[in-house]
C-alpha positions in Angstrom: 5.2 -25.1 31.5 7.0 -23.9 28.0 6.7 -26.4 25.5 10.5 -27.2 23.9 11.0 -25.6 20.6 11.8 -28.1 17.8 15.2 -28.2 16.5 15.2 -27.6 12.6 16.9 -29.8 10.4 20.8 -28.7 9.6 20.9 -30.4 6.4 19.5 -27.7 3.6 16.6 -30.6 1.5 15.9 -30.7 -2.0 12.4 -30.2 -2.7 10.4 -29.1 -6.0 8.4 -25.9 -5.6 4.6 -26.4 -6.6 3.0 -22.4 -6.7 3.2 -19.4 -5.4 1.7 -18.3 -2.6 0.0 -14.9 -1.8 3.1 -13.2 0.1 5.3 -14.5 -2.9 7.0 -17.5 -0.9 7.4 -21.0 -2.7 4.9 -23.7 -1.7 6.5 -27.5 -1.7 5.2 -30.6 0.4 7.7 -33.0 2.4 6.3 -35.6 3.7 1.9 -34.2 3.5 3.4 -31.6 5.4 3.5 -27.6 3.8 6.7 -26.3 3.1 6.6 -22.3 2.3 9.7 -21.2 1.4 11.3 -17.4 0.7 13.4 -16.5 -2.6 11.8 -19.8 -4.7 9.9 -19.5 -7.8 6.6 -21.8 -8.7 8.8 -24.5 -11.0 11.8 -24.1 -9.8 14.0 -27.7 -8.0 15.4 -26.3 -4.9 17.6 -26.6 -1.9 15.8 -25.2 1.5 17.3 -24.6 5.0 14.9 -24.7 7.3 14.4 -21.6 9.5 10.8 -22.4 11.8 8.7 -25.2 12.2 5.4 -25.2 12.7 2.8 -28.0 13.2 1.6 -27.7 10.9 3.5 -26.1 8.5 7.3 -25.4 8.5 9.1 -22.8 6.5 12.8 -21.4 5.0 14.6 -20.5 2.5 16.8 -21.2 -0.4 20.4 -21.5 0.0 21.1 -22.9 -4.2 19.0 -23.1 -7.1 18.7 -26.2 -9.2 15.9 -26.1 -12.1 15.3 -22.4 -12.1 12.2 -21.1 -13.9 12.0 -19.2 -16.6 11.4 -15.7 -14.9 13.9 -15.7 -12.9 16.7 -12.8 -12.2 19.5 -11.6 -10.9 18.3 -9.3 -7.9 18.9 -6.1 -8.1 19.5 -5.0 -4.3 22.3 -6.7 -2.4 20.2 -6.8 0.7 17.3 -9.4 -0.9 17.2 -12.1 1.2 17.3 -10.0 4.1 15.1 -7.0 4.2 11.9 -7.3 4.7 11.1 -4.6 2.5 10.8 -7.3 -0.8 10.1 -10.2 -2.0 10.6 -10.6 -5.2 12.9 -9.0 -6.8 14.3 -12.7 -7.9 11.0 -12.2 -10.4 11.1 -10.9 -13.8 8.8 -7.4 -13.2 6.0 -8.6 -16.2 6.1 -11.7 -14.4 5.3 -10.7 -11.5 1.9 -8.3 -12.1 1.0 -11.4 -14.1 1.2 -13.8 -11.5 -0.6 -10.8 -9.1 -4.1 -11.4 -12.2 -4.0 -14.8 -11.2 -3.8 -14.7 -7.7 -7.0 -12.8 -7.6 -8.5 -14.3 -10.5 -8.0 -17.5 -7.8 -9.3 -15.3 -4.4 -12.6 -14.2 -6.2 -13.5 -18.1 -7.2 -12.2 -19.7 -4.4 -13.4 -17.2 -1.7 -16.0 -15.1 -3.2 -17.2 -17.8 -6.0 -17.6 -15.3 -8.8 -15.7 -14.6 -12.2 -15.3 -11.9 -14.1 -17.4 -11.5 -17.3 -14.4 -9.4 -18.3 -10.7 -9.0 -17.5 -9.4 -5.8 -17.4 -5.5 -6.1 -18.7 -3.0 -5.5 -15.7 -2.0 -2.0 -14.5 2.3 -0.8 -14.0 4.3 1.5 -13.6 7.7 2.1 -12.9 9.3 -1.0 -10.7 11.9 0.3 -9.5 12.4 4.0 -7.5 8.8 4.4 -7.3 7.9 4.2 -3.2 7.5 8.1 -2.5 6.2 6.8 1.3 7.6 4.6 3.8 8.7 3.9 7.4 11.9 3.0 8.3 13.5 1.8 11.3 16.4 3.6 13.0 17.9 2.1 15.6 21.7 2.8 17.6 23.7 -0.4 17.9 26.4 0.4 20.7 28.4 -3.4 20.1 28.3 -1.8 16.3 29.0 2.3 17.2 26.8 3.5 14.5 23.2 4.0 13.9 21.0 2.1 11.5 18.5 2.7 9.3 16.2 0.5 7.0 13.6 -2.1 6.9 12.8 -5.1 9.5 14.7 -8.1 8.5 12.3 -10.7 7.1 11.1 -12.4 9.6 13.1 -10.3 12.3 12.6 -7.6 14.4 15.8 -6.4 13.7 16.8 -3.7 11.4 18.2 -4.3 7.9 21.7 -2.7 7.7 20.7 -1.3 4.4 23.2 0.8 2.4 20.6 2.4 -0.7 17.2 0.8 -1.2 16.3 0.3 -4.3 12.2 0.9 -4.3 12.5 4.0 -2.2 12.3 7.5 -4.6 16.1 7.8 -5.2 15.8 11.0 -3.2 16.2 8.8 0.2 16.6 5.9 -1.8 20.1 6.6 -3.0 20.9 8.6 0.6 20.2 5.9 3.4 23.5 5.6 4.2 24.3 9.5 4.6 21.0 9.9 6.7 22.1 7.0 9.1 25.5 9.0 9.2 24.5 12.0 10.2 22.2 10.5 12.7 25.2 9.0 14.2 26.3 12.5 16.1 23.0 13.2 17.7 22.6 13.3 21.2 19.2 11.7 21.1 20.1 8.8 17.9 19.7 6.1 20.7 15.8 7.8 21.7 15.0 7.7 17.6 13.1 4.1 16.4 11.6 5.2 13.5 11.9 8.2 10.3 8.8 8.1 8.2 9.2 9.1 4.3 6.8 11.7 2.1 6.6 12.9 -1.3 4.4 13.9 -4.2 5.3 15.8 -7.4 8.1 18.6 -4.7 10.0 18.1 -1.9 10.2 15.1 0.2 9.9 15.0 4.1 11.1 13.6 6.5 9.8 12.8 9.6 12.2 12.3 12.9 10.4 10.1 15.6 12.1 11.5 18.9 11.1 9.7 22.4 13.9 12.4 23.7 13.4 16.3 22.3 16.5 16.9 20.8 18.3 20.0 22.3 19.6 22.3 20.1 22.5 21.6 18.8 20.6 18.1 17.3 18.4 20.5 15.6 21.3 22.2 14.0 22.6 18.6 12.9 18.9 18.0 11.8 18.6 21.0 9.6 22.1 20.5 8.1 20.8 16.5 7.2 18.2 18.4 4.9 20.4 21.0 3.6 22.9 17.8 2.6 19.9 15.7 1.3 17.6 18.1 0.0 15.0 17.0 2.5 13.1 18.8 4.8 13.4 18.0 8.3 10.3 17.3 10.8 10.1 16.4 14.2 7.6 13.9 15.7 7.8 14.2 19.4 4.6 12.3 20.3 1.4 11.9 18.1 0.8 12.4 15.1 -0.2 16.0 16.0 2.8 17.1 17.4 4.3 16.2 14.1 6.6 20.3 13.2 8.8 21.6 10.6 12.5 22.3 12.1 13.3 26.2 11.8 12.9 26.5 7.9 12.4 23.1 6.8 8.4 23.2 6.0 7.4 22.1 2.4 4.3 22.7 0.0 3.9 18.2 -0.4 1.3 18.0 -3.2 0.7 15.8 -6.2 -1.0 16.0 -9.5 -3.0 14.2 -11.8 -3.1 16.5 -14.7 -5.8 15.0 -17.0 -7.8 16.1 -14.4 -6.3 19.3 -13.5 -6.5 18.3 -9.7 -3.5 19.5 -7.2 -3.6 17.4 -4.2 -1.9 18.9 -1.1 -1.0 16.5 2.1 0.5 16.5 5.1 3.5 14.2 5.8 1.5 11.6 7.7 -2.0 11.3 5.4 -2.8 9.2 3.8 -1.3 8.9 -0.6 -0.5 6.0 -2.2 3.0 5.1 -2.6 3.5 5.0 -6.3 2.8 8.4 -8.0 2.8 7.1 -11.4 0.4 3.7 -10.4 -2.2 6.1 -9.0 -2.4 8.2 -11.7 -3.1 5.6 -14.0 -5.7 3.7 -11.7 -7.5 7.5 -11.4 -8.1 7.5 -15.1 -9.2 3.8 -15.3 -11.3 4.5 -12.4 -13.0 7.7 -14.5 -13.1 5.3 -17.7 -15.0 3.0 -15.9 -17.8 4.7 -14.0 -18.0 7.4 -16.6 -19.3 9.7 -14.6 -22.0 11.7 -16.5 -23.4 15.2 -15.7 -26.3 14.6 -14.9 -25.4 12.0 -11.9 -24.9 12.1 -8.9 -21.9 9.7 -7.4 -20.6 9.0 -3.8 -17.6 8.5 -3.3 -17.0 6.1 0.3 -12.8 5.9 1.8 -12.4 9.1 0.0 -9.4 10.5 1.6 -8.3 13.6 0.9 -9.7 13.9 -2.7 -7.8 11.2 -5.3 -10.9 10.6 -6.5 -13.6 12.9 -5.9 -12.0 15.7 -6.8 -11.5 14.3 -10.6 -14.7 12.3 -10.6 -16.2 15.9 -9.7 -14.8 17.0 -12.8 -17.2 15.2 -14.8 -20.2 14.5 -13.0 -23.3 17.0 -11.5 -22.6 16.2 -8.0 -19.9 14.2 -5.8 -20.5 13.4 -2.0 -17.0 12.0 -0.3 -17.3 10.5 3.3 -13.8 9.7 5.1 -13.9 9.0 8.1 -10.9 11.0 9.7 -12.1 14.5 10.5 -8.0 15.4 9.5 -8.4 14.5 6.6 -12.1 15.8 5.6 -10.7 19.1 6.0 -7.7 18.8 3.7 -10.1 17.1 1.1 -12.7 20.5 1.1 -9.5 22.8 1.1 -8.4 20.5 -1.8 -11.7 20.9 -3.8 -11.4 25.0 -2.6 -7.7 25.1 -4.1 -9.1 23.8 -7.4 -11.7 25.7 -7.8 -14.1 22.7 -7.8 -18.0 23.2 -6.5 -19.1 19.8 -7.4 -17.5 17.6 -4.9 -18.7 17.7 -0.9 -16.3 15.9 1.9 -18.4 14.4 5.0 -16.6 13.0 7.9 -18.1 9.5 9.1 -16.9 6.5 10.9 -18.5 4.1 7.6 -18.0 1.0 10.8 -19.9 3.2 12.9 -23.4 2.7 13.9 -24.0 6.7 14.3 -23.9 7.0 10.1 -27.1 5.4 9.9 -27.9 9.3 10.3 -26.1 10.8 8.5 -28.1 13.1 5.7 -26.3 11.9 2.4 -28.0 8.6 3.6 -30.9 10.0 2.1 -29.9 10.9 -1.1 -29.7 9.2 -4.5 -26.7 8.8 -6.2 -26.7 6.0 -9.5 -22.6 5.5 -9.1 -19.9 4.9 -6.0 -16.4 4.4 -5.6 -15.6 2.4 -2.8 -11.7 2.5 -2.3 -11.5 0.8 1.6 -8.9 0.2 3.5 -7.5 -4.2 4.6 -10.6 -4.5 6.2 -12.8 -4.3 3.4 -16.6 -2.5 2.7 -18.9 -5.0 3.9 -20.4 -2.5 6.7 -21.3 -0.3 3.5 -22.6 -2.9 1.1 -26.0 -2.9 1.7 -26.5 0.3 1.9 -26.0 1.0 -2.1 -29.0 -0.4 -3.8 -31.2 1.9 -1.7 -29.3 4.4 -2.6 -30.0 4.1 -6.5 -26.4 2.7 -6.9 -26.6 0.8 -10.3 -22.3 1.0 -11.0 -19.7 0.4 -8.3 -15.9 0.4 -8.4 -14.5 -1.3 -6.0 -10.5 -0.1 -5.7 -9.3 -2.5 -3.2 -6.0 -2.7 -1.0 -6.8 -6.9 0.3 -7.9 -9.3 -2.3 -9.4 -11.5 0.6 -11.7 -8.4 1.7 -12.5 -7.8 -2.1 -13.8 -11.4 -2.8 -15.8 -11.6 0.5 -17.2 -7.8 -0.6 -17.9 -9.0 -4.1 -19.2 -12.2 -3.1 -22.0 -10.1 -1.3 -22.7 -8.2 -3.8 -23.3 -10.7 -6.7 -24.4 -12.9 -5.1 -26.5 -11.3 -2.3 -27.2 -8.1 -3.6 -27.9 -8.7 -6.8 -24.9 -6.9 -8.5 -23.1 -8.3 -11.6 -19.3 -8.3 -11.4 -18.3 -7.1 -14.9 -14.8 -6.6 -14.8 -11.5 -6.9 -12.6 -7.8 -6.3 -13.0 -4.8 -6.5 -11.0 -2.6 -3.2 -10.2 1.2 -3.9 -9.2 0.9 -0.8 -6.8 4.2 -2.1 -4.9 6.1 -3.8 -7.3 8.7 -6.6 -6.1 6.3 -7.2 -2.9 3.5 -10.0 -2.8 0.9 -6.8 -1.8 -2.1 -6.7 -4.6 -4.3 -4.1 -5.4 -6.9 -4.8 -7.9 -10.1 -3.0 -9.5 -13.3 -4.4 -9.7 -16.4 -3.4 -11.6 -20.1 -3.7 -10.3 -22.8 -3.4 -12.4 -27.6 -4.0 -11.6 -29.8 -3.4 -13.1 -32.4 -0.8 -13.2 -35.8 -2.0 -11.6 -38.3 -2.8 -14.4 -40.9 -1.0 -14.3 
């Protein structure tokens, strides 16, 4: 039997926002029940319209602000509040990174039962037009008679009817309407569910996902889109291996780490950091904190294309980068060759699997390690580190909850100290929090 959904209250209610949640929503309580509010800031008094009622909590959105927080600003984007690409444009950029630093401190203390000896200054860079990697939904809406291109609407599966995007790099962000118009006359317009954008320091690439192969006329229209926008158009008709440039559209994607004399090439769907200026600051800080020396061996786990491995190898005696995706390992080795870096060695291994226990590099000794895991964290590899002789660990995190869990293991289980930690605003105007934490373990007494 299907339970009938409770009707939402029709009249907005006035509440006081107590705090902000980790995903950037305001938190209030109504008759003891939590209410999560889109578009609210801590300390504000607002009117809220309910959007969802659950057994344990409710959700709503701001319809009026009666007492505004000092950090409230007018969102730059006209689609803010509808588009799911951002949730914090109503908060000043400086206040956003301060909030993220406080969230990091709370999560480390509450979940990890640890507090750093020193807080690093938060890292931040450009807050507008910064995003150089994104996946946008595409949908032909017959009732509107046109193609929509954009992020999903907040809380729904609908595509936001974007005209521009303020966080995407201008090469795409300012041309979304033009891209949608160019897809409109395609015979396969209803068979394109998404486009993917990738860019480094050079040209940008637009990967068009097509469920039905485009005919010659459609391919010609897509090539014309590239000429009109300055983007290079690729086609994806199946899995990742099917991605190919249309005739005359191939681009050599790359980005530079100029302070380390490193140039990294990548493919359109490879993982790279979305915020290139912030990535450069992050790599600089990583080398500063790890301080690799010519007589040291460094282990870089979840190394990807060598974003950290190659700069580390400019200073260390030997760096071993380990990554689970064989394709990324192949391209990381190619990047090392192109940069004439011989101290970097790359290995393919599933760091969450059982087979890795027999890997030859686990028989070596390393004095320092860098961990840059996905959201699932690095718990599976932590117990190796003291056995390998690692005394200093730099952990680059894209999810504070798993960082806190892993910090608990490192500090309270394996005898490391949390020397320093700090937030990084890789995704301004969103609730996404990246951070960096430095751990050290005293050398055993002779």
